[in-house]
C-alpha positions in Angstrom: -95.7 -5.3 -21.8 -92.0 -4.6 -21.6 -89.0 -6.2 -23.5 -87.0 -8.7 -22.2 -83.8 -7.7 -20.7 -81.0 -8.6 -23.2 -77.7 -10.7 -21.7 -75.6 -7.4 -22.5 -77.7 -5.6 -19.7 -77.7 -8.6 -17.7 -74.0 -8.6 -17.6 -73.6 -4.8 -17.5 -75.8 -4.6 -14.4 -73.7 -7.9 -12.7 -70.5 -6.1 -13.0 -71.7 -2.9 -11.6 -72.5 -4.9 -8.0 -70.0 -5.3 -4.9 -70.7 -9.0 -4.7 -70.2 -11.9 -6.8 -72.4 -13.4 -9.3 -72.1 -17.0 -10.8 -75.1 -18.5 -13.0 -74.6 -22.5 -13.6 -76.6 -24.1 -16.3 -78.8 -27.3 -15.8 -75.3 -29.1 -16.1 -73.4 -27.2 -13.5 -71.5 -25.0 -16.3 -71.0 -21.1 -15.5 -73.1 -19.0 -18.1 -72.4 -16.0 -15.9 -69.1 -14.2 -14.3 -69.2 -11.1 -13.2 -66.3 -8.5 -13.0 -66.2 -8.7 -9.3 -65.5 -12.5 -9.0 -62.8 -11.7 -11.7 -61.0 -9.0 -9.2 -61.4 -11.6 -6.5 -60.5 -14.8 -7.9 -58.0 -13.6 -10.9 -59.4 -16.0 -13.2 -60.9 -14.2 -16.3 -64.5 -14.5 -17.4 -63.7 -16.3 -20.5 -61.3 -18.8 -18.7 -64.4 -19.4 -16.2 -67.4 -19.5 -18.8 -68.4 -23.3 -19.6 -66.8 -24.8 -17.0 -68.1 -26.6 -13.7 -66.8 -25.0 -10.1 -64.8 -27.9 -9.3 -63.1 -27.5 -12.9 -62.3 -23.9 -11.7 -61.8 -24.7 -8.1 -60.3 -27.9 -7.9 -60.0 -27.7 -4.1 -64.2 -26.9 -4.1 -64.4 -30.8 -5.2 -65.6 -32.4 -2.3 -66.8 -29.4 -0.2 -70.0 -27.6 1.0 -69.8 -25.9 -1.6 -69.7 -28.7 -4.1 -72.5 -30.3 -2.0 -75.2 -27.2 -1.7 -74.5 -26.4 -5.8 -75.7 -30.5 -6.3 -78.8 -30.0 -3.7 -80.0 -26.6 -5.4 -79.8 -28.2 -9.0 -81.0 -31.9 -8.3 -83.3 -31.0 -5.4 -84.2 -27.5 -5.9 -82.7 -26.7 -2.1 -81.3 -23.2 -1.5 -78.4 -22.8 1.1 -76.4 -20.6 2.8 -72.6 -21.0 3.6 -70.6 -18.8 5.9 -66.7 -18.5 6.5 -65.0 -18.5 9.5 -61.9 -16.6 10.3 -59.4 -19.6 9.8 -61.6 -21.5 7.0 -62.9 -19.7 3.7 -65.1 -20.9 0.7 -64.1 -19.9 -2.4 -60.3 -19.4 -2.8 -61.0 -15.6 -3.3 -58.8 -12.6 -2.1 -59.3 -8.8 -1.5 -57.1 -5.8 -0.9 -55.2 -5.7 2.5 -54.8 -3.1 5.2 -51.9 -1.7 2.5 -52.4 -1.8 -0.9 -49.6 -4.0 -2.3 -50.9 -6.7 0.2 -53.7 -9.4 -0.8 -55.3 -11.3 2.0 -57.7 -13.9 2.2 -61.4 -13.2 1.9 -64.2 -14.6 4.5 -67.6 -15.0 3.0 -71.0 -15.6 3.0 -72.0 -17.4 -0.1 -75.8 -17.8 -0.8 -77.0 -20.3 -3.6 -80.3 -20.8 -5.2 -82.1 -23.2 -7.4 -83.8 -21.1 -10.5 -86.7 -22.7 -12.5 -87.3 -21.7 -15.7 -88.8 -22.3 -18.8 -86.2 -24.9 -20.1 -85.0 -26.6 -16.8 -83.6 -25.5 -13.5 -80.5 -23.5 -13.1 -78.2 -22.1 -9.7 -77.5 -18.8 -9.1 -74.4 -18.4 -6.6 -74.1 -15.0 -4.7 -70.8 -14.5 -2.8 -70.6 -11.3 0.0 -67.2 -10.4 1.1 -67.4 -10.3 4.8 -63.8 -10.3 5.9 -63.8 -6.6 7.6 -67.1 -8.0 10.0 -65.5 -11.3 10.5 -62.1 -9.3 11.6 -64.0 -7.1 13.9 -66.1 -9.5 15.0 -63.3 -11.7 16.1 -61.5 -8.8 17.4 -64.2 -7.9 19.9 -64.1 -11.6 21.0 -60.5 -11.4 22.0 -60.9 -8.0 23.3 -63.6 -9.0 25.8 -61.9 -12.6 26.6 -58.8 -10.2 27.7 -60.6 -8.0 29.9 -62.4 -10.8 31.5 -59.1 -12.3 32.2 -57.5 -9.3 33.6 -60.3 -8.7 35.6 -60.5 -12.0 37.0 -56.8 -11.8 37.4 -56.2 -8.7 39.0 -59.4 -7.7 40.6 -59.3 -4.3 38.5 -61.9 -2.2 36.8 -62.0 -2.5 32.9 -60.9 1.0 32.7 -58.2 0.9 35.1 -56.7 -2.4 33.2 -56.8 -1.0 29.8 -54.7 2.2 31.3 -52.1 -0.3 32.5 -52.1 -2.2 29.2 -51.8 0.8 27.0 -49.8 3.2 29.1 -47.0 0.6 30.2 -43.6 0.6 28.7 -43.6 -3.4 27.6 -45.5 -5.0 24.8 -48.4 -7.1 26.4 -49.8 -9.8 24.2 -52.2 -12.1 24.7 -53.1 -15.3 22.9 -55.1 -18.8 23.1 -54.4 -22.1 22.8 -54.1 -22.2 19.0 -51.4 -19.0 19.3 -53.7 -16.8 17.3 -53.2 -13.4 18.7 -56.0 -11.9 20.5 -55.1 -8.1 22.3 -51.8 -6.4 20.9 -51.0 -2.7 23.2 -49.6 0.2 21.8 -46.0 -0.5 23.6 -46.4 -3.9 21.7 -47.1 -2.1 18.6 -44.0 0.6 18.8 -41.7 -2.8 19.7 -42.8 -5.1 17.3 -43.7 -2.7 14.6 -46.8 -4.4 13.5 -50.6 -2.3 13.7 -53.2 -4.1 15.5 -55.1 -5.1 12.4 -51.9 -6.1 11.0 -50.9 -8.7 13.8 -54.4 -9.8 15.6 -55.4 -13.0 14.6 -51.9 -13.9 13.6 -49.8 -16.7 15.3 -47.9 -15.5 18.3 -45.0 -17.3 16.9 -44.7 -14.3 14.3 -43.4 -12.0 17.2 -41.8 -14.3 19.4 -40.6 -18.1 18.0 -40.1 -19.7 21.1 -44.0 -19.4 22.1 -44.8 -22.4 19.7 -44.8 -24.2 22.9 -45.9 -21.8 25.7 -45.7 -24.1 28.5 -42.4 -23.9 29.2 -42.0 -20.2 29.6 -45.1 -20.3 32.2 -44.2 -18.0 35.4 -40.6 -17.0 35.2 -38.7 -14.7 33.8 -36.8 -15.7 30.5 -34.7 -14.1 27.9 -36.1 -14.8 24.3 -36.0 -13.7 20.8 -38.5 -11.1 19.4 -38.8 -10.2 15.9 -39.8 -7.4 14.0 -42.0 -6.4 11.5 -38.9 -5.5 9.6 -37.3 -9.4 10.3 -34.7 -8.3 12.5 -34.5 -9.9 15.5 -33.5 -8.8 19.2 -33.2 -9.7 22.8 -36.6 -9.6 24.3 -37.2 -10.6 28.8 -40.0 -12.4 28.7 -42.9 -13.2 31.6 -45.7 -15.6 30.6 -48.8 -16.3 32.7 -52.1 -18.5 31.8 -55.9 -18.1 33.2 -58.9 -19.9 32.5 -61.5 -18.2 30.7 -65.1 -20.0 29.5 -63.1 -23.1 29.7 -60.1 -22.1 27.6 -56.6 -21.3 28.9 -55.6 -17.4 27.8 -52.1 -16.7 27.9 -50.8 -13.2 28.5 -47.2 -12.4 27.3 -45.2 -9.6 28.9 -42.3 -8.5 26.9 -39.7 -6.1 27.7 -37.1 -5.0 25.1 -33.5 -5.4 26.7 -31.7 -4.7 23.5 -30.3 -1.3 25.1 -29.6 -3.1 28.2 -27.5 -6.1 26.5 -25.6 -3.2 24.5 -24.9 -1.6 27.7 -23.6 -4.9 29.5 -21.7 -5.8 26.6 -20.0 -2.4 26.4 -19.2 -2.3 30.1 -17.8 -5.5 29.8 -15.6 -5.2 27.1 -15.0 -1.3 28.3 -11.7 -2.3 30.3 -10.7 -4.9 27.6 -10.9 -2.0 24.8 -9.1 0.7 27.0 -6.3 -1.6 27.4 -6.3 -2.3 23.7 -6.1 1.0 22.8 -3.6 2.4 24.9 -1.3 -0.6 24.5 -1.9 -0.1 20.5 -0.7 3.5 21.1 3.1 4.4 20.4 2.8 7.2 22.9 3.7 7.4 26.6 0.1 7.1 28.4 -0.2 7.0 32.4 -3.2 7.8 34.7 -2.5 8.9 38.1 -4.7 8.8 41.1 -4.5 12.6 43.1 -1.4 11.4 45.0 0.4 11.2 42.2 0.0 6.9 42.1 0.2 5.2 39.2 -3.2 3.6 38.5 -2.8 2.4 34.3 0.2 2.7 32.2 0.9 1.4 28.8 3.3 -1.0 27.4 5.0 1.5 25.5 5.8 3.5 28.4 6.5 0.4 30.7 9.1 -0.9 28.0 10.9 2.3 27.3 11.5 2.9 31.4 12.5 -0.3 31.7 9.3 -1.5 33.9 8.2 -4.2 32.1 6.6 -7.1 34.2 6.3 -4.5 37.3 3.6 -4.1 39.7 3.3 -0.2 39.6 -0.2 0.1 40.4 -0.1 2.6 43.5 3.2 3.2 43.6 4.5 6.5 42.9 7.5 7.4 40.1 10.1 7.8 43.2 9.1 4.3 44.3 9.5 3.7 40.6 12.6 4.9 40.0 14.2 2.7 42.2 12.8 -0.5 40.4 14.1 1.1 37.1 17.2 1.3 35.4 19.0 3.9 33.5 15.7 6.1 33.6 15.7 7.3 37.4 15.8 11.0 36.2 13.0 10.8 34.1 10.7 9.6 36.6 11.3 11.3 39.6 11.4 15.1 37.4 8.0 13.8 36.8 6.4 14.9 40.1 7.8 18.9 39.6 5.6 18.7 36.4 2.6 16.9 37.9 2.6 19.5 41.1 2.7 22.4 38.4 -0.5 20.9 36.3 -2.4 20.5 39.4 -1.5 24.2 40.5 -2.5 25.8 37.2 -5.4 23.6 37.1 -5.3 23.6 33.1 -3.6 21.1 30.6 0.4 21.8 30.6 2.4 21.2 27.7 6.4 20.8 27.4 8.9 19.1 25.8 11.4 16.1 27.2 14.2 14.7 26.0 15.3 11.4 27.5 18.3 9.3 26.8 17.9 5.5 26.0 20.8 3.4 26.1 20.2 1.7 22.2 18.2 4.4 20.8 19.7 7.6 21.6 18.6 10.4 22.3 14.3 10.4 22.0 12.3 13.6 22.5 9.0 13.5 23.2 5.8 16.1 23.3 4.5 15.8 26.5 0.8 16.8 27.8 -0.6 16.6 31.4 -4.0 16.8 32.0 -5.1 17.5 35.6 -8.8 16.0 37.0 -10.3 17.9 39.7 -13.7 16.2 42.0 -16.7 18.5 42.5 -14.9 20.0 45.7 -12.0 21.0 43.6 -9.9 18.2 45.1 -7.3 16.2 43.1 -9.2 13.3 41.6 -6.0 12.3 39.3 -3.8 13.0 36.4 -3.4 12.1 32.5 -0.3 12.0 31.0 0.4 11.6 27.1 4.0 11.8 25.7 4.2 11.7 21.6 7.8 10.9 20.7 8.4 13.8 18.4 12.0 12.7 17.6 11.0 11.4 13.7 9.0 14.5 13.1 12.3 16.7 14.1 14.2 14.9 11.6 11.2 14.9 9.2 10.9 18.6 9.0 14.7 18.8 8.2 13.9 16.2 5.9 10.9 17.8 4.4 13.0 21.3 4.0 15.7 19.0 2.3 13.3 17.2 -0.2 11.4 20.6 -0.9 14.4 21.6 -3.1 16.3 17.9 -4.0 15.0 15.0 -6.0 13.5 12.1 -4.2 15.3 10.0 -6.5 18.7 11.4 -7.2 19.2 13.6 -4.0 20.1 16.6 -6.4 18.5 19.3 -6.5 15.2 19.8 -8.0 13.9 22.7 -10.6 13.0 24.5 -7.6 16.2 25.0 -6.4 17.8 25.1 -9.9 16.1 27.9 -10.9 17.1 29.7 -7.5 20.4 28.9 -8.1 20.3 29.8 -11.6 18.9 33.5 -10.3 21.7 33.6 -7.9 24.8 32.5 -10.7 23.5 34.7 -13.0 23.7 38.0 -10.0 27.0 36.8 -9.2 28.4 36.4 -12.8 26.8 40.0 -13.3 28.8 41.4 -10.2 32.1 39.5 -11.3 32.2 39.8 -15.2 32.5 36.3 -15.6 30.7 34.0 -18.2 28.3 31.4 -17.2 27.4 28.1 -19.1 23.9 26.8 -18.6 23.6 23.0 -20.0 20.5 20.7 -20.8 20.7 16.8 -20.8 18.4 14.4 -22.0 19.2 10.3 -21.9 19.1 9.0 -25.2 16.7 6.0 -25.8 16.0 6.2 -21.7 12.2 5.0 -22.1 13.6 2.0 -24.2 15.5 0.8 -21.1 12.7 1.7 -18.7 10.3 -0.5 -20.9 12.6 -3.8 -21.2 14.3 -3.9 -18.2 11.7 -2.4 -15.9 11.1 1.1 -14.0 13.5 -0.3 -11.1 16.6 -0.4 -13.4 15.7 3.2 -15.1 15.7 4.3 -11.3 19.0 2.9 -10.8 20.5 4.5 -14.0 19.1 7.8 -13.2 21.0 7.4 -9.9 23.9 6.3 -11.5 23.9 8.9 -13.9 23.5 11.6 -11.3 26.6 10.4 -9.9 28.5 10.7 -12.8 27.6 14.0 -13.5 28.4 15.1 -10.3 31.9 14.0 -10.6 32.5 16.3 -13.7 31.9 19.1 -12.8 33.3 21.3 -9.7 31.8 21.9 -6.3 30.8 25.4 -7.3 28.7 24.1 -10.0 25.4 22.9 -9.9 23.9 19.6 -11.4 19.7 19.5 -11.2 17.4 17.0 -12.2 14.5 18.7 -13.5 12.2 15.4 -14.1 12.5 12.3 -16.1 15.4 11.6 -17.7 16.2 15.5 -18.0 19.2 17.1 -16.0 20.6 20.6 -16.2 24.1 21.7 -15.5 25.3 25.6 -14.1 29.1 26.4 -15.0 30.3 29.1 -13.1 33.3 31.4 -13.2 34.1 30.6 -17.0 36.3 32.4 -18.9 35.5 31.3 -22.7 33.1 28.8 -24.3 36.2 26.1 -24.3 35.9 25.2 -20.5 32.0 24.3 -21.0 32.7 22.7 -24.2 35.3 20.4 -22.2 32.9 19.7 -19.6 30.4 18.6 -21.9 32.9 16.4 -23.5 33.5 15.1 -20.3 29.9 14.2 -19.8 29.3 12.3 -22.6 32.3 10.1 -22.3 31.3 9.5 -18.6 27.7 8.8 -19.5 28.9 6.4 -22.7 30.8 3.6 -20.1 28.5 0.8 -19.5 26.4 0.9 -16.0 26.2 -2.4 -13.7 22.7 -2.0 -12.7 21.2 -5.2 -11.1 22.8 -7.6 -13.2 22.2 -5.8 -16.1 24.8 -4.2 -18.2 23.0 -1.2 -19.6 24.8 1.4 -22.2 23.3 4.7 -22.6 24.1 8.0 -23.9 23.1 11.7 -23.6 22.1 14.7 -25.8 23.8 17.9 -24.4 22.4 21.6 -25.4 24.5 24.4 -24.1 24.1 28.1 -24.0 26.0 31.0 -22.8 26.1 34.2 -20.4 25.9 36.8 -21.4 26.9 36.0 -25.4 23.4 34.7 -25.8 21.1 35.6 -23.3 21.0 37.9 -20.2 18.2 36.3 -18.5 17.3 33.1 -17.0 14.3 32.4 -19.0 15.7 32.8 -22.4 18.6 30.8 -21.2 16.6 28.2 -20.8 14.9 28.4 -24.2 18.4 28.7 -26.1 19.7 25.2 -24.1 16.5 23.8 -24.9 16.8 24.4 -28.4 20.4 23.5 -28.4 19.5 19.9 -26.7 16.9 19.6 -29.6 19.6 20.3 -32.4 21.6 17.3 -30.2 19.1 14.6 -30.6 17.7 15.6 -34.0 21.4 15.2 -35.4 21.8 11.5 -34.0 22.2 12.4 -30.4 25.1 11.4 -27.8 26.7 15.0 -28.9 26.7 18.6 -27.6 25.9 21.5 -29.4 26.1 25.3 -28.2 22.9 27.6 -28.8 23.1 29.7 -32.3 20.9 32.2 -33.7 20.1 30.1 -36.6 18.1 27.7 -34.2 15.4 30.1 -33.8 15.0 30.1 -37.4 14.6 26.5 -37.5 12.4 26.6 -35.0 10.0 29.2 -37.3 10.4 27.1 -40.1 8.7 24.2 -38.5 5.9 25.9 -37.8 5.4 27.1 -41.4 6.0 23.5 -42.5 3.2 22.5 -40.0 1.1 25.1 -40.9 1.5 24.1 -44.8 0.9 20.6 -44.0 -2.3 21.4 -42.8 -3.5 23.2 -45.5 -2.3 19.9 -47.8 -4.2 17.4 -45.6 -7.4 17.2 -48.0 -5.8 18.4 -51.3 -3.6 17.1 -54.3 -0.4 17.9 -52.7 -0.2 14.5 -50.8 -0.1 11.5 -52.2 1.3 7.9 -51.9 4.2 6.5 -53.6 5.1 2.6 -53.5 8.0 0.8 -53.0 8.2 -2.7 -54.4 8.5 -5.6 -52.2 10.2 -8.7 -53.8 9.7 -12.3 -53.0 13.8 -13.4 -53.0 12.9 -17.3 -53.8 11.2 -16.2 -57.3 12.1 -12.5 -57.8 8.4 -11.4 -58.0 6.7 -8.7 -56.7 4.6 -9.4 -53.9 4.1 -6.3 -52.3 4.7 -2.9 -51.6 5.4 -0.5 -48.9 3.0 3.0 -49.0 5.5 6.1 -48.3 4.1 9.4 -48.4 5.2 12.2 -50.1 4.5 16.0 -50.2 4.7 18.2 -53.7 4.4 21.9 -51.9 3.1 24.4 -54.6 6.2 26.7 -54.2 9.0 24.5 -53.1 8.0 21.6 -55.1 9.0 17.6 -53.4 9.6 17.9 -49.9 12.0 15.4 -48.5 9.9 13.2 -46.0 13.1 13.4 -43.5 11.6 17.5 -43.5 7.9 17.1 -42.6 7.3 13.4 -41.2 8.6 14.1 -37.8 7.1 17.3 -37.6 3.5 15.5 -38.3 4.4 12.6 -35.6 4.9 15.4 -32.8 1.7 17.1 -33.9 -2.1 16.7 -33.6 -2.0 16.1 -37.9 -0.8 12.4 -37.1 -4.4 11.4 -36.4 -6.6 12.5 -39.3 -3.3 11.9 -41.7 -2.5 8.8 -40.5 -6.6 7.8 -41.4 -6.3 9.3 -44.7 -2.3 7.2 -45.3 -4.2 3.8 -44.5 -7.4 4.8 -46.4 -5.6 5.8 -49.4 -3.5 2.3 -49.4 -6.3 0.1 -49.0 -8.3 2.2 -51.8 -5.3 2.0 -54.4 -5.0 -2.1 -53.5 -8.8 -2.4 -54.7 -8.1 -0.1 -57.7 -5.0 -2.6 -59.3 -7.1 -5.5 -58.2 -9.9 -4.2 -60.2 -7.4 -3.4 -63.0 -5.9 -7.0 -63.2 -3.0 -6.9 -61.2 -2.4 -10.2 -58.8 -3.5 -9.7 -55.0 -0.5 -8.5 -53.4 0.5 -7.3 -49.7 0.3 -3.5 -49.5 2.3 -2.7 -46.1 1.3 0.8 -44.0 3.3 1.9 -41.3 1.6 2.7 -38.1 3.0 5.6 -36.4 3.6 5.4 -31.9 0.4 8.0 -31.9 -1.5 6.0 -33.3 -0.8 2.8 -31.8 -1.2 4.0 -28.5 -5.2 4.0 -28.9 -5.8 0.2 -28.7 -9.4 0.2 -29.2 -9.2 2.9 -32.0 -6.7 1.9 -34.0 -8.5 -1.4 -34.4 -11.8 0.1 -35.1 -10.0 1.9 -37.7 -8.7 -0.7 -39.2 -11.9 -2.6 -39.6 -13.8 0.7 -41.0 -11.2 1.4 -43.6 -11.3 -2.4 -44.7 -15.3 -2.4 -45.0 -15.4 0.9 -46.8 -12.8 0.1 -49.4 -13.4 -3.6 -49.7 -10.1 -4.7 -49.5 -9.3 -7.9 -48.5 -8.0 -8.2 -45.2 -5.2 -10.4 -46.1 -3.5 -7.9 -48.4 -3.0 -5.3 -45.7 0.3 -5.6 -43.9 0.3 -3.1 -41.1 3.8 -2.1 -39.5 5.0 -1.1 -36.2 8.3 -0.5 -34.9 10.3 -2.5 -32.7 10.3 0.4 -30.0 6.7 0.8 -30.4 5.8 -3.0 -29.7 7.7 -2.4 -26.3 6.2 0.4 -24.9 3.3 -1.6 -23.5 3.9 -5.3 -24.0 0.4 -6.5 -22.9 -1.5 -3.6 -24.4 0.8 -4.2 -27.7 -0.5 -8.2 -27.6 -4.0 -7.2 -27.7 -4.0 -4.9 -30.6 -1.9 -7.5 -32.3 -4.0 -10.1 -31.7 -7.0 -8.2 -32.6 -5.9 -7.4 -35.8 -4.8 -10.7 -36.7 -8.3 -12.0 -36.0 -9.4 -9.7 -38.9 -6.9 -11.2 -41.0 -4.3 -8.2 -41.2 -0.3 -9.2 -41.7 1.6 -7.8 -38.8 5.4 -6.6 -39.1 7.9 -5.7 -37.0 10.2 -2.6 -38.6 13.1 -1.4 -37.9 14.0 -4.8 -36.3 17.3 -5.2 -34.1 17.6 -1.4 -32.9 15.3 -1.5 -30.3 15.5 -3.6 -26.5 13.2 -6.7 -26.9 14.0 -10.0 -25.7 12.9 -13.5 -27.0 10.1 -13.9 -24.0 8.5 -10.9 -25.3 8.8 -11.6 -28.9 7.6 -15.2 -28.6 4.4 -13.7 -27.5 4.0 -11.5 -30.3 1.5 -12.4 -32.7 3.5 -11.0 -35.9 3.8 -12.7 -39.2 6.8 -10.9 -40.3 10.5 -9.2 -39.2 11.7 -6.6 -41.3 15.4 -5.9 -40.6 16.7 -2.1 -40.4 18.4 -0.8 -43.5 21.3 0.3 -40.9 22.8 -3.4 -40.7 22.8 -4.1 -44.8 24.6 -0.3 -45.7 28.2 -1.5 -45.0 27.5 -5.4 -44.9 31.0 -5.7 -46.5 32.9 -3.9 -44.3 31.2 -4.5 -40.8 31.4 -8.4 -39.9 29.3 -7.7 -36.8 26.4 -6.4 -39.1 26.4 -9.5 -41.1 26.3 -11.6 -37.9 23.0 -9.9 -36.5 21.6 -10.1 -39.9 22.5 -13.7 -39.7 21.2 -14.2 -36.4 17.8 -12.4 -37.0 16.8 -14.2 -40.1 17.7 -17.5 -37.8 15.4 -16.2 -35.1 12.6 -14.8 -37.0 12.6 -18.3 -38.9 13.1 -20.2 -35.9 9.8 -18.1 -34.6 7.8 -19.1 -38.2 7.7 -15.9 -39.0 9.1 -14.2 -42.7 11.9 -12.4 -43.0 12.2 -8.9 -45.0 15.3 -6.7 -45.3 14.9 -3.0 -46.9 17.7 -0.6 -48.0 19.2 -2.7 -50.7 21.3 -1.2 -52.8 24.1 -3.0 -54.1 24.4 -6.6 -55.8 26.7 -7.6 -52.7 24.2 -6.9 -50.4 21.5 -9.0 -52.3 23.9 -12.0 -52.8 24.6 -11.8 -48.9 20.8 -11.7 -48.2 20.4 -14.4 -50.8 22.8 -16.8 -49.1 21.1 -16.3 -45.6 17.6 -17.0 -47.2 16.3 -13.9 -46.2 12.4 -14.2 -48.1 12.1 -10.4 -48.9 13.8 -7.4 -49.9 13.2 -3.7 -51.0 15.4 -1.0 -51.7 16.5 1.4 -54.4 18.6 -1.9 -56.0 15.2 -2.9 -57.2 12.9 0.6 -57.4 12.8 4.1 -55.6 9.1 4.7 -54.3 6.9 5.4 -57.2 3.1 6.6 -58.1 0.7 3.9 -57.9 0.9 3.8 -62.1 4.3 3.3 -62.4 4.1 0.6 -59.7 1.6 -1.0 -61.7 4.0 -1.1 -64.5 6.7 -2.3 -62.8 4.5 -5.5 -61.7 3.2 -5.8 -65.4 6.9 -5.6 -66.9 9.4 -6.2 -64.2 7.8 -9.4 -62.3 9.8 -11.7 -61.9 12.8 -9.5 -61.6 15.7 -10.0 -64.0 18.9 -11.0 -62.1 
């Protein structure tokens, strides 16, 4: 006697079968639920076991399945149930024709009672007969269709099938229930469905209007078809009905008229398109027949020759000339060129001038294209006349613009260099001297940023006019780009002539400019070099003039300098300093000194300004004015600026640990740092996090000029820094061009008055008035006011009287190393009167 079969083996066996197995216990609860059923139902075995069929499938509560299960368990009766095309038993699904689509499963269900020693159980077997049912339904529908076609057309089955399969129209049959029976290859091509995808589905999927087919019988109707891709298209429908086996069968023949409708629309609109097109063109357009009679002319042509509103169709140019005023010659002479085009048998191109009463002389580039019939007789002629008046003028303008600045109309860099070469060649032949000047407007960018580029452009034009008035006609004034100008002075006897012109230019530029309701003041820095004293070739002269101009700017602007050989030496010296700075970065040569900030009301030291100092290994302490400008013009500003900020914050943290009271440390941000809007905020946040300095003890200072370079970006950065808790100060306030409107928008904590306003405050009452105005302005905006450069008691008393909040300067202390500053705080705070 063999061993009994284990439950695990039974489960493995049933899971391997290609049918569904459900075993119910005496109470109708599932004790077996095989893998096939999990796939078809989407219900895991664990979720089904222990539950009755109506609990698993609520829709089967009162169904044939539930009734058969009850008969099997209660009375021991077996049952076999079968689904139909439109009706299923268990709500199961199977893979469709496409792997990514599922479809309802047609089934045969066998329900058997099983008598066991412990009572009666029930075995349910489910077979998938979807494919067999679909094939059966398809065969039935095709059989009915063939019978209907045989009865309707009295043709053989083979003949009918050939017609259906090879016709260009879609042929679809369906019954009263709307289910599609047959579907020919043209229908497959037109609608996009394969037969197995659409047979048995509602015909309304293809033609939505056929939900009520009777209204379409026995006549042609334009309806809307729907392709598989959901696109709608026009369809011409013929629908017939016949009786077959006591039931009606509908035969729908659909002709895709998409192309025909498109062609009709195109033909319908062609004339309108042509008329609109030729009337929109600013050219002379005219179509003539083989005898030169006008057929079509555009509005531009009619308006130009005075024929607007005239019935021109069928008339020749000679006839129309009698109806036109002032253009008889233009219309009558056209016959000559018409004949020439027909005679030559190819397009004829020529230029024709027309005198107009209001527009002057117009020049047209005429093109006449002859057309011929198949027998080579004249069919017609097309005329196109392009107005080239502006093109001819533009060619002259382009030639001018290629060598002149578009804003000022001065010679540009290209023409300037050509003029310089010519002037040098002439000077060599004649033995005269030549002077080359480079000019640069001082603080032009500030004017652009505060008053706008429009005013900046007006200023450049006005400067160009004043420069031209300062030189002779034989000299050259050129704009090289931006606010840079150049002047070539020829036929000079000595350098005094160049000096006089330079002084005249400086005086002329210094006069105020009235521009667009603004009074604008500016100045210029000039560099001058001489031929043959300084150089004999153009390139070297250009370099020399640039160096001389740089010297003028470096020494206070609004002046001029002649080139001297020493300037080359200075350039080399600057290169050496830059090289040594790169070596010094990251070494003990660079250190920070700190100048106290004094609270005026209490005389306490409330902070300091961190200032960079350089102790060169061979030259000793180098003045800041000698190396700071070089840093700001080089790529050193990035790493060195970060080092300064990091070192200052680290020092502030060390002072706190040493027991000093919390105080603000002011660090200047350079223009190059501030242009990097996101990176400067990230840098400040990183350094505060690394050093542990409280954000409210860091004061970042930017100059008024930086703040006005890009107002929106400035506000964004300042708001970001303020959000961290950092204090914001505007340095050198009063030297820029900021307006109150912008200043109100800046999130600023402090205004720092430039030292230039306090150096000679007792000698210049205007400076005192400016300081007083800035203090009042700052307090009205809710900001503190700091003044730097305090060196005398007189200055201190004046600022005390005008309620300045903070002060710094040599009167209190110069910038000192960190340990000396800490000693000042301990011994000199509050500062003695």
